[in-house]
C-alpha positions, 0 to 999 in steps of 0.5 A: 499499500503506497499510502502507508509507505508515503506516510512512513516516509513523511514521518522519517523525513520530519524526524530528520528536519526535512522540508515537507515540500519535498515529499511532493516529488515522491513516487512509489511505483511497483508491487512487492509484499514481504510476508510478516505481521508488520508492513515490512514492504512499506517500511523498506520502501519508506526507508529507501524513499527517505534516503533518496529524499536526502540526496535529492535534497543535497542536489538541490542544495548544490544548485541543481533542479529537485529531481522526482524521487521514484522508489520501486516497492518490488526492488525494495522488498527484494533488497530487504528480503535478501539482506534481512532475515527474521529469526526463527523463520 
């Protein structure tokens, strides 16, 4: 659900002191679904989106145009599935 991922990104971005207007350039694409009791795919997508927004913000601070930040939920879920393993599974 991209709405949840967007909300998680907004919370993380605000915690970093990011400008809320930067969230307007954020897009989520793809379908992903890591199994779990918690919205892991949304969290993975939000974490990657927050890092990407920070890079885009840095680029704009260097005089470049603010790029559109696009996060592929499918690729985010693949990365998390490959790199993080729940204990006891």
